[in-house]
N, C-alpha and C positions, 0 to 999 in steps of 0.2 A: 716417517709419518708419526704424528703425535699419539700418545697413549690412547687406546680405545678405538682407534681407526680400524685396526685389523679385525677386532671383534665385530664391528658394525658391518664390515665388508662380508665377513663370513655369514652373519645373520641375513644380509641381503641376498646372498647366493642361495641360502636355504629357503627363503621366502619366494624365490623365483618360481619354484615348482607350484606353490600355492597360487601365486598370481596367474600363472599359466592356466591352471584348471578353472579359476574363477573367471578369467576373461573368456574362456571357451564356453562356460556356463552362461555368462551374460550375452555372449554373441548368439548362442542358440535361442535363448529367451527373446532376444531382440528380433531375431528372424521370425519366430512364432508370432510375436506381437505385431510385427509389420503385416503379416498375412491376415491376421484377424482384423486389423484396421482396414486393409484393402477390401476384405470381404464385407465389412460393415459399410464401407463407402459405396460399394457396388449395390448392395441390397437397399440402402437408403435411397440411392439414385433411382433404382428400378421402381420402388414403391411410390416415390413422389412423382415420377414422370408417367406412370401407367395407372389410370384410374381403376381399371379392371383388377390389376394386381393388388391395388390398395384395398379393394373390397374383399379380396380373397385372403387378406392377412389381417383379420380383426385383432390378432394378438399384439399388434403394434399400434396402439392408439395414437402414438406420436411417431410418425414415420421417420422424422429427423433424428430420433433417438433409438432407432432399431439396433438391437444387439448391444445396447449399453450395458445391461447386466452381464452379458457374456464377457465383455472387455474387462469389467470390474472383477469378475470372478477369476479370469485368467491372470490378471495382474496380481491379485491377492495370492493366488497359488504360487506365482513366481517369486513374490516377495517372501513368502514363507520358506521357499526352498533356499533363497539367498540367505535369509536370516539363519537357517539351519547350518549352512556352510560357515557363516561368520561366528555363530555361537560356539561351534566346534573348534574354531581356530583360536579363540580368545578365552582366557579365564578371567572373569570380571574382577575377582579379588586379587589375582596375580601374586599369590603368596607361594613360598617354597613348598608348603604343605600340598597345595593343589598340584604342583609339578610332580611331587612324589606319588600322589594318588594316580595321576595320569600315567606315570611311568609304570606303576604296578598294574594298572588296567591294561596297558599295552602288553606287558609281560604275561598276563593271564589269558591272552588270546589262545585260541586253538593252535597247538603246535603244528598241526598239519597245514594250517593257513600260512604260518611263518615259513615253513619249509618250501611251500609252493611259491611264496613271494621271493625267497632267495633264488628259486629256480628261474624265475622270470629274468632276473638280472645276472644269472650265471650261464645264460645261453642254453638252458635246459640241462646243464650238467649238475647232477645231484645224486646222492646216494640212493640205494634201493633198486628195485626192479625198474628198468627204463620204461616199460609199457605202463607200469603203475604210476610212474612220475608223469607221463604225458596225460593220463586221464585226470590226475589231480590238477595239472596245469590248466586243462580245459575247464574244469569245474571252477577253479579259482577265478579265471577270467570272467566266466559267466556270473559268478557271485559279485565280482567287483562292479560289473555293469549294473546289476540290480540293486546295489547298495544305495540308500539315500545319501544325499550330499554330506550331511553331518556325520553319518557313520563312515562314509568313505574317507573323510578327513581324519577322523580319530583312529581308524583301523588300518589305513593304507598310507596316507601321506606322512603322518607323524612318525610311524615306525621307519619309513624309508629315509626320511631326512634327519632322523635322530634329534628332533626338536620337541619342544613342549608348548602347550597352549599359553599364550601370554596376551594380556590386554593391549600391549603395544602394537600387536599385529593389526588392530583396527585401523591404525593410521596407514598401514600398507595398502589396505583395500579401499579406503574412503574415496580416493580420486576416481577409481574405476566405477564404483557404485554410484557416485554422484553424477558422473557423465552418463551412465546408463539411465538413471532415473530422469535426468533432464531430457534425454532423447525420447523416452516413453511419454513424458508429459507434453513435449512438443508435438509428438505424433497424434496424441488425442486432441490437442488444441487445433492442429491443422484439419483433422477429421471434422471437428465441430464447425470450423469455418467453411469447409467445402460442402457439408451437408445441411448447413443452416441450423444446427442444433443450438438450443437455448442453454447457454452456459450458466445462466443465472437461476435455472430451475433447481428446486430442492433435490431432485433426483441426481442431477449432475454433481452437486456439491455435497451429497450425503457423506457423512464420515465413514471411512473404511478402516480396516485394520492397520496398525502402525507399520509403516514401511521400513525397509532394511536400512535406509539412510538415517532416518530418525532414530531407529533402534541403536544404530552404531554411534550416532552423535550423543545420545543419552549416556551410553556407557563411557564414552570418552570424557564427557563433562562430569559425570558422577564419580568415576573411578580413576581414570588415567591422569587427568589434569592435576588433581590434588596430590597424587602419588609423585608425578614428575616435579611438582613444585617442592614437595618435601625433600626429594632426593637432591634437587639442584641446590637449594638454599642450605640444607643441612650439610651436604658434602663440602660445599665451599667453606662454610663456617668451621667445620671440623678440621680441615687442612690449614685454614688460616690461623687457627689457634695453636698449631704445632710450633715449637721453637725454631725448627728448621724450615719453616714454610717457604722462605725465599732464598735459602742457602743453596750453594752448588751441589749437584749430585755427582758423586765420584765416577770418573770415566777411566776405564783401563786401556784406552786406545793407545796411549804412549807406551804401555807395557807390551801390548801386542804388536805395535808398529813403531820400532825405535826411530825410524826416519820421520822427522816431524813435518815433512812436507805433505803428509797424508791429509785428506779432507776430514775435518773434525766436525761432527754434528753434535754439539753440546745439548744435553737434555734440558728441558724447561724445569724450573723449580716445581716442587710438589703442589704449591698453591696455584700456579698457572695451569699445571696439568689438570688439577681438580676443576678449575673453572671451565676449561675446554671440554673435558669428558662429561661433566655434569650438565652442561648447557647444549651439547651437541644433539642429544635426542630432542630437545625442545626446538632447536632450529629446524631439525628434520620434520618435526610435527608442524611447525609454523608454515612450511611450504606446502603442506598437504591439506590445510584448512582454508575455507573461503576467506579472502582478504577483507579485513575490516569487520568481520563478524565478532560475536561475543567471545567465542572460544579463541579466536585469533588474538584479540586484544588482551585476553587473560594470559595467553602465553607470552606476549610481549612484556606484560607487567612482571611476570616471573623472571624473564631474562634481565629486565632492568633492575629488579630487586637484587638478583645474584651479582650483577656487575657493580652496582653501587656499593654493596657490601664488600666486594673485592677491592674496589677503588679506595674505600676509606682506610683499609689496612695497608694497601699498596702505598698510599701517600705517607703513612707513618714510616714504612720501611725506607722509602726514598729519603725522608728526613733523617732517619738514623744513619744511613750510609753517607749522605752528602753534607749535612749541616755541620758547621764548625771546621770544615776543611778549607785549606787555602785555595784549592782549585775551584770550589763552589763559590767562594767569595769573588772570584774573578768573572764568573759567569752570570751571577744574579746579585742584585743589590739587596738591601735589607727588607725592602717591600716585596721581594720575589719577582721583580721585573727583570727581564734579560738586559744585560749590559751591551754596549756597542760591540765588545769582543764576541759575545755570544751570537749576535746577529751576523758578524763577519764570518764566524765559523760556519753558519748555516748557508752561506753563499759559496762555500768551497765545493770543489768537485767531489771530494771524499764524502761529504755529507749527502750529496745527491746519490752517489753510488751506494751508500749504506741503506737509504730508503728503497733504492731499486732492488736490492737483494731481498728485502722483506716484502716486496710486492711482486707477485708472479707476473702480472700484466704490465709491469713497469709504469704503474699509475703515478708518475712523478711529474709535478707541474713546477717549472722553474720560476713562474710568477708566484712565489710562495706566499702563503698566508698562514698565520698561526693556527695550530690545531687546538689550542686551548683558548676558548672564547674570551676568557678574562685576562689574557696576557697578550703582550705585544712581542712579536718575533717573526721569524721567517720559516717556521717548520711547515713542510709541504702538506697539503690536505690529502685525505684518503681518495677523494673522487678526482678523476682527471678532468681537465678543462673540456668544455663542450666542443671547443674548436681546436682540440689537441689533434695533431696529425703525426703520421709516421716520421716525416722529416724532422719534426720538432723533437720527438723522442730520440731520434738518432743523434741530434745535436747535443744531447745531454753529456755525451762522452767528452765534449770539449767545454764543459760548464765552468772550468777553472780559468776564468778570463785573465787578461793581462792586468797585473797589479793586484790580484786577489791576495797573494801571499804578503805583499807589502801592506795592504790594508789591515790584514789580520795582525801583522807584526807591529803596526803602529799602536795597537791597543795593548801590547805586551811589553811596555817599557820596563816594568818591574822585573821581567825575566831576561831581558836582552841588554840591559845597561848595567851589568854588575861590575863594580870596581873592586870587589873583594868577595871572598867566598860567601854565597848566599846562605843565610841562616833562617831556618823555619823551626817553630816548635814541633816537637815530635808528634803531638796530638793533631796538628793541622795537616800532616802528611799521611797517606794511606800505607799501611803495611801490606805485605804480599797477600795475606789472607783477606784484608779489607778490599783490595783491588780485585781479587777473584770474586768476592761477593757482589761488588758493583757491576762487574762485567756479566756475571750470571743474571743479575736483576735486569740489566739492559736487554740482553738477548731474550730472556723469558718474556718480558713485557712486549717487545717488538714482535716476537713470534706469535704469542697468544692473540695480540691485536690483529695480526695478519690472518690467523686461522679463523677468528670470530668474524672478521670482515668477509672472508670467503664463504662462510656459512650463511651470513646474512644476505649476501648478494648472489645467492644461487640463481642462475638463469631459469632453472626449472620452476622456481618459486614466484616468478613474475615480479622481479625486483622493481622494474620500471613503474608499475602501478602502486606497489606498497610503499615505495619511498616517499610518496606524497602524504602519507599518514603521519600525524604528529608523533605518535608513539614510536614509530619506526625511526623518525628523525632523532628522537631522544636516545634511542638505542644506539644509533650511529654516533651520536655525540659522546656517549659513554665509551665506545670503542676508540674514538679519537683521543679521549683523555688518557686511556691506557697507553696508546701509542706515543702521545706527547711526552709522558713521563719516561717511557723507554728511551726516547731520543735525548731527553735531559740527562739521564744517567750515562748514556753513551758519550755525550759531550764532556761530562765530568771525567770519565775514564781517559779521554784524549788529553784533557787539560792536566790531569794528574801526571801523565807520562811526560808532558812537556816540562812540568815543574821539576820532576825527578831528574830529567836529563840536564836541565839548566843548573840545578843545584850541584850535580857532580862535576859538570864542566866548568863551573865557576871556580873550582879549586885548582885548575891548571895554572892560573896566573900566580898562585902562591907557592907552586912547587919549586923546590930547590934544583931540580934537574935542568931548569931553564938557565941556570948560571953555572952548569957543570963545565969543567975544562977538560976533563980526562976522557969522557966517553959519552955516547948518546944513549940515554935511558928514557923510557916512557914514564910519565907521571902515574902514580899509583891509582889515581882517580879514573884514569882512562880504562885500565883493566877492570876496575870495579863497575864502570858504566857498561862495558861489554858483557860482563856476567849478568848484570841486572837486566839488560835488554833480552838476553837469551832466556833467562829464567822467567821474566814477565811474559814473554811471548808464549812459552809453554803453558804457564798458569792461566793466562787469559783465554787461550784457545781451548784449554780443557774445561774451563768454567763457563765461558761465554760463546765459544765457537769461533770460526774463522772470520765471520763478518765483523763482529765487535772487535776482534784483535786487529783486523786490517784497518778499521777506522781509528783505533787507539794509537797505532803506529804511523798513521798517515802524516805526511809532510815532514817527518823527522829527517828525511834525506835533504830537506832544505834548512831545517832548524839547526842541525848539528854543524854544518859548515858555517852558518851564520854565527853560532856561539863561538866557534873556533876563530873566526875573524874578529869577533869582539874581544877575545883574549889577546889577539895581536894588537888591537888598538890600545888595550890597557897597558900592555908591555911597552908599546911605542911611546905612549904619553906618560908613563910612570918614571919613577926615579931609579927603579931597580934595573941594572944592566942585564943584557941577555947575550949569551955567547953563540958562536956558530953551532955548537952542539945543541944548545937550547932551541935554536931555530930549526935545526934538523929534527929535534924531538917533536916540535909542533907539526912539521911536515909528516913525520911518521904517524903522529896521532891521527891526522886526517885519514891516512891510508888504513890504519887499524880500525878506526870507527866505521869507515865505509864497509870494511869486510864484516865487522860484527853486526852492523845494522842490516846489511843485506842477508846475512845468515839468519837473523832473527825474523825477517819478513819474507823469507823464501818459502812461504806456504801457499797453498792454492787460494785463489781469489784475493791475494794481497793487493793493496793499493800502491805498492811500490812503483814509482815512476823512474824508469831508467834515464829518461831525458832530463828530468829535474835533478836527479842525483848527479849525473855527469856534469851538468852546467854548474851546480852549486859547489861540488867538491873541487872542480877545476878552478872556479873563481877563488875559493879559499886557498888553494895551493899557489895560485899566482900572487895572491895578496901576501902570503907568507914569504914567497921568494923575494918580494920587494924589500924585505927586512935585511937580507944579506947582500943585496946589490950594492955596487959602488954608486957614487953620486952620478957619474956619467951614464951608467946603465939605467939608473932611475930616470934621468932626464930623457934618455932615448925612449924608454917605455912610455913615458907620459906623452911624448911627441906622437908616438904611433897609436896610442890608445887613450886619448884624453877623456873619453866618456865611459871607460870601463869601470872606474870607481868615482865616487863623488869628490868634489873639490876639497871637502873637509878631510877625507881619507888621504888624498894626495898631499895636502898640506901637512898632515900628521907624519907622513912618511918622509917628507923633505926635512922636517924638523927633528926626526929620530936620529939619535946617535947610535948607529949600528956598528957591528964588528969591522966593517969595511968602509965606513964613511963618517964624517962629522956632520951633524945636522945643521941646516941653515934654512929657516923658513923663508928668508928673503929670495932665495934662488927660485922658489916656486912662483912667487909673484912676478919676478923678472921674466922667467920663462913663459909664463902665461901671457904677459903683456907683449913679449916678443912674438909669440905665435899669433896673437891677435893682429899685430902689425903686419906680419907676413901674409896673413889671409886677406888683409885689407889691400895690400899691394897686388 
């Protein structure tokens, strides 16, 4: 749970006692008022229907309004009692000084009363004479019953729950009091309709004492809302101005649990924690106020202000992390629009799974539309489709359709068609620290967007009705913007990992071990890549959690074999010879990288696909074995598997001068024509 959640739960448990007593008070007053209304209804009916009784009751000049003053006085007395309960529960100024004064007041109570209170909760076990204790206990219970509601709260409930009066408590009681006030008003209205009372008469509409609901709303509007606004905006700005606002928070999970398969819950950055903890009370207040009212819209404005302040700094941070990097230039053009590669990445299964992890209800729609209104892409919206069904969500597990890897690969020619070691300027690649910061930023933005969405869409708050208000739609749009940038940075992390892997594997073709005659040795870059994968896995999981790490390493079980096959193509079409030991080194390279990659991705909730890994590495191993085959074995393989590789690859292999054959590209064309003739016959 995010920071601040446990404190809010503890506060809710403490206020449960207060809600229990207030609900019992309202229930008792409601029963009394119902009896008064029935009495007034019976009396008015008798007077109006019996002329003799009407003459005997001159004190009711208007029979249809008999007992009206009684009802007004009774309701006024009830409202005063409820206001006494509320005023004792809240401190309108809500300052620490008031809390200290309240605590000193509770400590200055008669010690005998405190002893007796302890006796109530200790099953009668307390020091002193037992008979004396029983008598005090009886006296205490009698005193508690006779206490006014306000005094009962300050002298009994607060000491028992060890809490202090706070103005925030007004939100806890508002819904119950609003419901009770509505029921009382409806009862009087029904009485007027049944008895024919003139509701337009001055007597019926004469002003009465301020009710408990109005009293509480005035306090909320005068004291609580300005204070909540000040806390929300100032807290967010304070943490945003820190130099480490979006930096990773150190996690000692790898020290406590040396086996890195443990589930890692990376903490959000301090700026995201501040946004969530400072706006959470406002969201809770939002669902306790009447939808569309003045106070409701004021709270929405506060939330939007805090989020827009956060978004402005967040965009700066995303620019600092991503701008100028080679990975980012592949994902977005100079105008900030997503490239075809970025759109292809969003159609992969891994991207869908990433969104699913950050949405508890799996609100992922595969008919994706961009979350940022001003940009074009395929990032999935927060809201599920209206015609979304269980079967449709179940099908998301197979979202990686046929050819999705090939479509993504077609936009990565710069990484997959290397003819020499790839060279990047150091400034365009991320260091380990920069990659950790990017993964932390992605996780923090996605988590805080999910938490804010959960608070906004509380079922208890009547989301279906409030979602039609423009201010709420603007608030939802701000949450989508945060989520959108979190997904941008997550894609950046994955692309950075692909570039780093391709850069290291591009060095294989230049290694001298491929021409070794004496022994089989692995290229140095292979060991470097294995160490980089293991280190990056731990760093990303520590800074960004398992979900971001899983997405960052997704599809590497397909890309590494593809890079290895590309190395074989370069060696087969190049001028440098390759020995049997060199071919064996390529084969061992595939086995070693499979082991290293599986070790780096063997954490919980990893996106590692055993099926894709088996197919891809097996395909690369077969392709490598063709380099050491004799010409006859190569022809037999093509006869049996003509569609296993492309014609271009087969032609390259037939033209390759290997350790056991002389290349002859004409033999491939002849064999292909011969097989076509045989099939025709």
